NUTOR-203278 format. One record per residue (C-alpha): residue number from 1; x, y, z. Coordinates in Angstrom, 3 decimals, padded with zeros to 6 digits. Example, Ala and Ser with C-alpha at 12.3 -4.5 7.8 and 13.67 -1.06 7.14 Angstrom:
BEGIN
ATOM   num          x          y          z
ATOM     1    012.300   -004.500    007.800
ATOM     2    013.670   -001.060    007.140
//
This chain:
BEGIN
ATOM   num          x          y          z
ATOM     1   -051.159    164.431    051.606
ATOM     2   -051.562    168.124    052.502
ATOM     3   -053.073    168.926    049.104
ATOM     4   -055.452    165.971    049.395
ATOM     5   -056.619    167.083    052.859
ATOM     6   -057.195    170.665    051.734
ATOM     7   -059.123    169.515    048.660
ATOM     8   -061.442    167.290    050.751
ATOM     9   -062.162    169.618    053.688
ATOM    10   -065.831    169.883    052.748
ATOM    11   -066.247    166.135    052.258
ATOM    12   -066.216    164.282    055.628
ATOM    13   -066.425    160.845    053.993
ATOM    14   -063.441    161.466    051.702
ATOM    15   -061.465    162.914    054.606
ATOM    16   -062.200    159.775    056.604
ATOM    17   -061.041    157.613    053.684
ATOM    18   -057.763    159.553    053.527
ATOM    19   -057.248    159.030    057.248
ATOM    20   -057.931    155.298    057.152
ATOM    21   -055.717    154.804    054.097
ATOM    22   -052.617    156.317    055.730
ATOM    23   -053.087    157.359    059.336
ATOM    24   -049.488    158.320    060.034
ATOM    25   -049.085    160.646    057.044
ATOM    26   -052.575    162.079    057.564
ATOM    27   -051.802    162.924    061.197
ATOM    28   -048.489    164.597    060.360
ATOM    29   -049.983    166.613    057.500
ATOM    30   -053.124    167.659    059.393
ATOM    31   -051.209    168.856    062.450
ATOM    32   -049.034    171.033    060.197
ATOM    33   -052.148    172.384    058.447
ATOM    34   -054.109    172.861    061.690
ATOM    35   -053.635    176.664    062.042
ATOM    36   -054.706    177.218    058.439
ATOM    37   -057.753    174.924    058.692
ATOM    38   -058.787    176.328    062.078
ATOM    39   -058.981    179.825    060.615
ATOM    40   -061.533    178.744    058.006
ATOM    41   -063.362    175.888    059.752
ATOM    42   -062.640    175.887    063.524
ATOM    43   -065.226    173.246    064.481
ATOM    44   -063.970    170.664    062.008
ATOM    45   -060.329    171.527    062.777
ATOM    46   -060.812    171.092    066.536
ATOM    47   -062.685    167.820    066.032
ATOM    48   -059.925    166.251    063.940
ATOM    49   -057.200    167.679    066.151
ATOM    50   -058.704    166.068    069.265
ATOM    51   -059.214    162.826    067.385
ATOM    52   -055.641    162.715    066.146
ATOM    53   -053.949    163.591    069.436
ATOM    54   -056.098    161.163    071.428
ATOM    55   -053.975    158.265    072.622
ATOM    56   -055.712    154.955    072.920
ATOM    57   -054.798    152.555    075.717
ATOM    58   -055.042    149.619    073.331
ATOM    59   -052.587    148.373    070.727
ATOM    60   -053.415    148.986    067.082
ATOM    61   -052.337    146.421    064.498
ATOM    62   -053.054    148.743    061.602
ATOM    63   -055.012    147.647    058.570
ATOM    64   -054.935    144.084    057.266
ATOM    65   -053.010    145.241    054.191
ATOM    66   -050.357    146.969    056.308
ATOM    67   -049.900    143.961    058.570
ATOM    68   -049.731    141.588    055.592
ATOM    69   -047.166    143.832    053.893
ATOM    70   -044.960    143.808    057.014
ATOM    71   -045.180    140.010    057.360
ATOM    72   -044.120    139.598    053.723
ATOM    73   -041.200    141.997    054.232
ATOM    74   -040.095    140.116    057.356
ATOM    75   -040.206    136.746    055.553
ATOM    76   -038.299    138.118    052.555
ATOM    77   -035.665    139.596    054.875
ATOM    78   -035.220    136.193    056.491
ATOM    79   -034.907    134.511    053.091
ATOM    80   -032.267    137.022    051.975
ATOM    81   -030.328    136.341    055.166
ATOM    82   -030.484    132.602    054.364
ATOM    83   -029.277    132.949    050.750
ATOM    84   -025.653    131.917    051.487
ATOM    85   -026.864    128.651    052.969
ATOM    86   -029.522    128.005    050.332
ATOM    87   -027.224    128.615    047.331
ATOM    88   -023.793    127.830    048.837
ATOM    89   -022.614    131.439    048.619
ATOM    90   -019.453    132.432    050.455
ATOM    91   -020.635    134.105    053.672
ATOM    92   -017.531    136.312    053.861
ATOM    93   -018.387    137.617    050.402
ATOM    94   -022.160    137.900    050.875
ATOM    95   -022.825    139.451    054.278
ATOM    96   -020.432    142.456    054.231
ATOM    97   -021.838    143.534    050.843
ATOM    98   -025.508    142.657    051.347
ATOM    99   -026.372    143.001    055.016
ATOM   100   -027.937    146.412    054.387
ATOM   101   -030.201    144.902    051.710
ATOM   102   -031.687    142.569    054.312
ATOM   103   -033.187    145.514    056.201
ATOM   104   -033.601    148.727    054.211
ATOM   105   -035.175    147.947    050.785
ATOM   106   -038.154    146.204    052.358
ATOM   107   -038.789    149.111    054.734
ATOM   108   -038.385    151.571    051.858
ATOM   109   -040.963    149.597    049.856
ATOM   110   -043.344    149.719    052.839
ATOM   111   -043.127    153.504    053.155
ATOM   112   -043.269    153.993    049.377
ATOM   113   -046.521    152.003    049.331
ATOM   114   -047.888    153.601    052.490
ATOM   115   -047.091    157.156    051.401
ATOM   116   -048.336    156.554    047.860
ATOM   117   -045.146    157.661    046.148
ATOM   118   -045.511    158.606    042.513
ATOM   119   -044.369    156.064    039.933
ATOM   120   -041.485    158.339    038.987
ATOM   121   -040.147    158.489    042.560
ATOM   122   -040.622    154.747    043.058
ATOM   123   -038.700    154.143    039.829
ATOM   124   -035.852    156.427    040.953
ATOM   125   -035.523    154.788    044.377
ATOM   126   -035.835    151.304    042.886
ATOM   127   -033.196    151.925    040.233
ATOM   128   -030.747    153.441    042.710
ATOM   129   -031.199    150.437    045.015
ATOM   130   -030.815    147.840    042.246
ATOM   131   -027.820    149.541    040.614
ATOM   132   -026.135    149.890    044.012
ATOM   133   -026.715    146.187    044.717
ATOM   134   -025.238    145.215    041.347
ATOM   135   -022.272    147.557    041.797
ATOM   136   -021.297    146.442    045.306
ATOM   137   -021.518    142.759    044.374
ATOM   138   -019.343    143.290    041.292
ATOM   139   -016.526    144.878    043.282
ATOM   140   -013.370    142.708    043.177
ATOM   141   -013.153    140.130    045.940
ATOM   142   -010.257    141.312    048.065
ATOM   143   -010.679    141.186    051.830
ATOM   144   -007.577    143.366    052.219
ATOM   145   -008.988    146.177    050.045
ATOM   146   -009.563    149.332    052.095
ATOM   147   -011.927    150.789    049.503
ATOM   148   -014.047    147.619    049.520
ATOM   149   -014.273    147.694    053.301
ATOM   150   -015.170    151.405    053.238
ATOM   151   -017.840    150.799    050.582
ATOM   152   -019.375    147.978    052.641
ATOM   153   -019.343    150.110    055.807
ATOM   154   -020.975    153.098    054.120
ATOM   155   -023.475    151.133    052.023
ATOM   156   -026.049    150.910    054.893
ATOM   157   -025.830    154.721    055.198
ATOM   158   -026.737    155.054    051.520
ATOM   159   -029.665    152.661    051.936
ATOM   160   -030.665    154.570    055.096
ATOM   161   -030.861    157.713    052.965
ATOM   162   -033.038    155.933    050.394
ATOM   163   -035.318    154.800    053.214
ATOM   164   -035.508    158.417    054.373
ATOM   165   -036.632    159.499    050.914
ATOM   166   -039.402    156.871    050.938
ATOM   167   -040.393    157.917    054.474
ATOM   168   -040.665    161.572    053.411
ATOM   169   -043.280    160.761    050.797
ATOM   170   -043.506    162.802    047.614
ATOM   171   -042.116    165.956    049.254
ATOM   172   -038.430    165.033    049.481
ATOM   173   -037.312    168.608    050.162
ATOM   174   -039.561    169.084    053.208
ATOM   175   -037.222    169.637    056.176
ATOM   176   -039.944    168.764    058.689
ATOM   177   -040.243    165.347    057.060
ATOM   178   -036.500    164.841    057.563
ATOM   179   -036.851    165.704    061.240
ATOM   180   -039.774    163.309    061.495
ATOM   181   -037.501    160.675    059.955
ATOM   182   -034.873    161.258    062.652
ATOM   183   -037.564    160.947    065.325
ATOM   184   -038.785    157.747    063.685
ATOM   185   -035.269    156.314    063.844
ATOM   186   -035.019    157.068    067.546
ATOM   187   -038.417    155.514    068.240
ATOM   188   -037.679    152.480    066.050
ATOM   189   -034.373    151.879    067.854
ATOM   190   -036.152    151.931    071.216
ATOM   191   -038.866    149.581    069.966
ATOM   192   -036.272    147.354    068.314
ATOM   193   -034.329    147.114    071.583
ATOM   194   -037.505    146.019    073.386
ATOM   195   -038.146    143.363    070.736
ATOM   196   -034.535    142.148    070.922
ATOM   197   -034.718    141.773    074.706
ATOM   198   -038.054    139.979    074.407
ATOM   199   -036.615    137.683    071.733
ATOM   200   -033.590    136.889    073.896
ATOM   201   -035.865    135.977    076.793
ATOM   202   -038.036    133.797    074.538
ATOM   203   -034.944    132.107    073.059
ATOM   204   -033.473    131.275    076.455
ATOM   205   -036.805    129.997    077.746
ATOM   206   -037.500    127.870    074.641
ATOM   207   -034.054    126.246    074.524
ATOM   208   -034.124    125.657    078.284
ATOM   209   -037.549    123.993    078.223
ATOM   210   -036.552    121.613    075.409
ATOM   211   -033.318    120.737    077.202
ATOM   212   -035.388    119.696    080.234
ATOM   213   -036.989    116.952    078.145
ATOM   214   -033.667    115.905    076.610
ATOM   215   -033.906    117.647    073.241
ATOM   216   -031.094    119.867    072.023
ATOM   217   -032.627    122.322    069.549
ATOM   218   -029.855    124.935    069.605
ATOM   219   -028.635    124.259    066.048
ATOM   220   -032.120    124.096    064.535
ATOM   221   -033.295    127.149    066.461
ATOM   222   -030.243    129.187    065.444
ATOM   223   -030.361    128.225    061.753
ATOM   224   -034.053    128.870    061.217
ATOM   225   -036.010    130.516    064.030
ATOM   226   -033.312    132.916    065.218
ATOM   227   -032.304    134.190    061.765
ATOM   228   -035.893    134.814    060.650
ATOM   229   -036.706    136.365    064.027
ATOM   230   -033.733    138.735    063.873
ATOM   231   -034.598    139.739    060.292
ATOM   232   -038.196    140.437    061.358
ATOM   233   -037.252    142.884    064.147
ATOM   234   -036.702    146.025    061.964
ATOM   235   -040.013    145.617    060.051
ATOM   236   -041.948    144.885    063.253
ATOM   237   -040.334    147.809    065.091
ATOM   238   -041.209    150.075    062.167
ATOM   239   -044.778    148.818    062.009
ATOM   240   -045.391    149.233    065.748
ATOM   241   -043.954    152.750    065.870
ATOM   242   -046.092    153.798    062.903
ATOM   243   -049.363    152.264    064.086
ATOM   244   -048.832    152.914    067.810
ATOM   245   -046.805    156.121    068.209
ATOM   246   -047.976    156.367    071.807
ATOM   247   -045.867    153.313    072.710
ATOM   248   -042.499    155.054    072.470
ATOM   249   -043.065    158.743    071.682
ATOM   250   -042.674    159.539    075.366
ATOM   251   -039.859    157.054    075.981
ATOM   252   -037.386    158.433    073.430
ATOM   253   -037.407    162.005    074.843
ATOM   254   -036.936    160.631    078.372
ATOM   255   -033.954    158.527    077.258
ATOM   256   -032.454    161.533    075.494
ATOM   257   -033.005    163.763    078.528
ATOM   258   -031.396    161.226    080.877
ATOM   259   -028.395    160.325    078.741
ATOM   260   -027.514    163.795    077.405
ATOM   261   -026.204    165.125    080.764
ATOM   262   -024.590    161.761    081.579
ATOM   263   -022.735    161.735    078.260
ATOM   264   -021.703    165.367    078.805
ATOM   265   -020.156    164.519    082.184
ATOM   266   -018.544    161.397    080.742
ATOM   267   -016.970    163.328    077.865
ATOM   268   -015.501    165.983    080.162
ATOM   269   -014.041    163.355    082.484
ATOM   270   -012.782    161.386    079.467
ATOM   271   -010.908    164.395    078.065
ATOM   272   -009.152    164.932    081.402
ATOM   273   -008.434    161.194    081.620
ATOM   274   -006.718    161.316    078.204
ATOM   275   -004.400    164.042    079.495
ATOM   276   -003.754    162.162    082.747
ATOM   277   -002.957    158.818    081.079
ATOM   278   -000.867    160.338    078.317
ATOM   279   -002.861    158.432    075.707
ATOM   280   -003.149    160.229    072.393
ATOM   281   -004.827    159.508    069.062
ATOM   282   -001.902    160.880    067.045
ATOM   283    000.241    157.750    067.158
ATOM   284   -002.267    155.101    068.218
ATOM   285   -004.454    154.031    065.273
ATOM   286   -006.812    151.860    067.344
ATOM   287   -007.333    154.640    069.861
ATOM   288   -008.135    157.086    067.040
ATOM   289   -010.684    154.616    065.656
ATOM   290   -012.435    154.302    069.038
ATOM   291   -012.222    158.076    069.444
ATOM   292   -014.110    158.572    066.180
ATOM   293   -016.707    155.933    067.054
ATOM   294   -017.296    157.791    070.322
ATOM   295   -017.668    161.009    068.344
ATOM   296   -020.239    159.499    065.964
ATOM   297   -022.238    158.111    068.905
ATOM   298   -022.338    161.463    070.681
ATOM   299   -023.289    163.226    067.444
ATOM   300   -026.186    160.797    066.964
ATOM   301   -027.370    161.439    070.539
ATOM   302   -027.281    165.211    069.986
ATOM   303   -029.179    165.018    066.709
ATOM   304   -031.858    162.628    067.970
ATOM   305   -032.306    164.701    071.138
ATOM   306   -032.767    167.894    069.121
ATOM   307   -035.143    166.119    066.728
ATOM   308   -037.269    165.049    069.699
ATOM   309   -037.334    168.604    071.112
ATOM   310   -037.782    170.451    067.836
ATOM   311   -041.578    170.372    067.948
ATOM   312   -041.663    171.991    071.391
ATOM   313   -041.746    175.723    071.960
ATOM   314   -039.383    175.508    074.914
ATOM   315   -037.002    172.884    076.176
ATOM   316   -035.081    173.029    079.426
ATOM   317   -032.550    170.538    078.048
ATOM   318   -031.261    172.792    075.284
ATOM   319   -028.505    174.236    077.461
ATOM   320   -027.229    170.686    078.063
ATOM   321   -027.301    170.017    074.314
ATOM   322   -025.399    173.267    073.720
ATOM   323   -022.745    172.286    076.271
ATOM   324   -022.589    168.784    074.794
ATOM   325   -022.198    170.233    071.293
ATOM   326   -019.352    172.504    072.410
ATOM   327   -017.518    169.658    074.159
ATOM   328   -018.067    167.455    071.095
ATOM   329   -016.513    170.198    068.941
ATOM   330   -013.393    169.916    071.111
ATOM   331   -013.403    166.120    070.705
ATOM   332   -013.886    166.522    066.962
ATOM   333   -011.039    169.023    066.824
ATOM   334   -008.687    166.562    068.524
ATOM   335   -009.699    163.753    066.161
ATOM   336   -009.377    166.023    063.128
ATOM   337   -005.912    167.225    064.137
ATOM   338   -004.833    163.604    064.707
ATOM   339   -005.993    162.606    061.225
ATOM   340   -004.227    165.567    059.614
ATOM   341   -001.073    164.661    061.562
ATOM   342   -001.198    161.060    060.363
ATOM   343   -001.735    162.151    056.743
ATOM   344    001.183    164.588    056.937
ATOM   345    003.436    161.898    058.440
ATOM   346    002.450    158.796    056.477
ATOM   347    000.524    160.075    053.463
ATOM   348   -003.030    159.723    052.192
ATOM   349   -004.828    156.382    052.303
ATOM   350   -008.503    155.614    051.576
ATOM   351   -009.236    155.209    055.298
ATOM   352   -007.548    158.458    056.314
ATOM   353   -009.212    160.442    053.545
ATOM   354   -012.641    158.999    054.378
ATOM   355   -012.284    159.773    058.089
ATOM   356   -010.883    163.242    057.324
ATOM   357   -013.919    164.059    055.193
ATOM   358   -016.399    162.776    057.769
ATOM   359   -014.721    164.716    060.594
ATOM   360   -014.710    167.942    058.602
ATOM   361   -018.407    167.506    057.765
ATOM   362   -019.276    166.749    061.399
ATOM   363   -017.287    169.730    062.656
ATOM   364   -019.094    172.096    060.299
ATOM   365   -022.436    170.576    061.282
ATOM   366   -021.670    170.867    064.985
ATOM   367   -020.729    174.522    064.554
ATOM   368   -024.018    175.182    062.740
ATOM   369   -026.048    173.369    065.406
ATOM   370   -024.182    175.107    068.258
ATOM   371   -024.808    178.471    066.642
ATOM   372   -028.518    177.659    066.343
ATOM   373   -028.697    176.522    069.978
ATOM   374   -026.964    179.722    071.058
ATOM   375   -029.553    181.640    069.025
ATOM   376   -032.316    179.951    071.045
ATOM   377   -030.778    181.208    074.298
ATOM   378   -030.386    184.717    072.926
ATOM   379   -034.048    184.507    071.842
ATOM   380   -033.150    185.180    068.226
ATOM   381   -034.255    181.737    067.047
ATOM   382   -037.072    179.333    067.840
ATOM   383   -036.340    175.776    069.005
ATOM   384   -037.714    174.439    065.727
ATOM   385   -034.939    176.242    063.826
ATOM   386   -032.337    174.078    065.582
ATOM   387   -033.969    170.976    064.156
ATOM   388   -034.092    172.602    060.726
ATOM   389   -030.337    173.280    060.944
ATOM   390   -029.810    169.533    061.357
ATOM   391   -032.275    168.424    058.683
ATOM   392   -030.977    170.811    056.019
ATOM   393   -027.416    169.452    056.375
ATOM   394   -028.209    165.727    056.120
ATOM   395   -027.846    165.552    052.290
ATOM   396   -024.178    166.585    052.663
ATOM   397   -023.475    163.312    054.509
ATOM   398   -025.389    161.459    051.797
ATOM   399   -023.214    162.999    049.067
ATOM   400   -019.989    162.094    050.905
ATOM   401   -021.303    158.545    051.317
ATOM   402   -021.815    158.346    047.548
ATOM   403   -018.254    159.554    046.989
ATOM   404   -016.817    156.897    049.317
ATOM   405   -018.853    154.062    047.793
ATOM   406   -018.542    154.895    044.103
ATOM   407   -015.527    157.215    043.669
ATOM   408   -013.015    155.874    046.196
ATOM   409   -012.629    152.397    044.616
ATOM   410   -011.890    153.990    041.239
ATOM   411   -009.693    156.737    042.717
ATOM   412   -007.500    154.286    044.630
ATOM   413   -007.563    151.475    042.070
ATOM   414   -009.753    149.177    044.246
ATOM   415   -006.875    148.922    046.751
//
């Protein structure tokens, strides 16, 4: 998109066509190019800058093609979710292996189309998705298999990475695009939560009104309306955040700013509570599992908060994020030591090895991020560099996800 903008700077009509074809990508690319364009053509640069940053009070429904594409994706997602019922497929077999395919491939196709990915990149993403779908559905049916469970758990992370590649357009190595992808995820989650709450209210109202006239529609509503509605939430949330960034681009930073200090206080109190209660993750497997889920949640909050602040020159909340990162390093250290203890006592299992790898990767990442945040306070680094330190490390998680999905089952004999 940047090359297209630069090549059409002297053609207002072609520039307008580029903007109308893909407003989101055009806005991102133009804002990054703004200093360069302003130096050569300040009047045109200022005009487009004001136009792009202007926030309309109305709701945009995008182009007809975009809206049609999203409706098709939503309907296909609902049909995929209904496949077990339509073709008498075992639900316990289908959903753990395929739930990620209900959401991510359609969204990846939307961004691939919207960002005009080259045929080569579309072919790569399509082949990886198809081969992964074939592979996971050919894994032996064994509900007690740890490697199968791990593969099913990590499969959505792999598909999330593929979606990120489609979101980034043709420049997969651009770290700013990765940060934009993290911001998109935060905004989409907020929008999705709003849609879920609205859907719950509509569901309760609809069922209640029909019950007043003596009609029980719970079964019908659940089997058809509810499933298609739930499947439509991710595409609709994506569409609304892309066509109306003003709806949530101020909400996500506020949520991050409110919850970051609250989570910091909670973590500190929690660590003292562990000591007081005598509870430890070394001998309690369930407690260790919850401990790691807490760790992943806090890590996600830190990363999304930094992604939201990375485009600002200064941020008063960075000291809270630094403190939160340091406390999370302590939490990670406890979890890591507990996993090593369990491996030394009872040996290596697929679950322990997977968690060990994830904790090591998160610890290294936290140390890198904490170092970058400390550099901001010592005025050696800009705030943007903190976001770059997150974006540059994301492929490491993707590689470990590939190892768990494709190598673990073979390494442990599908046990």
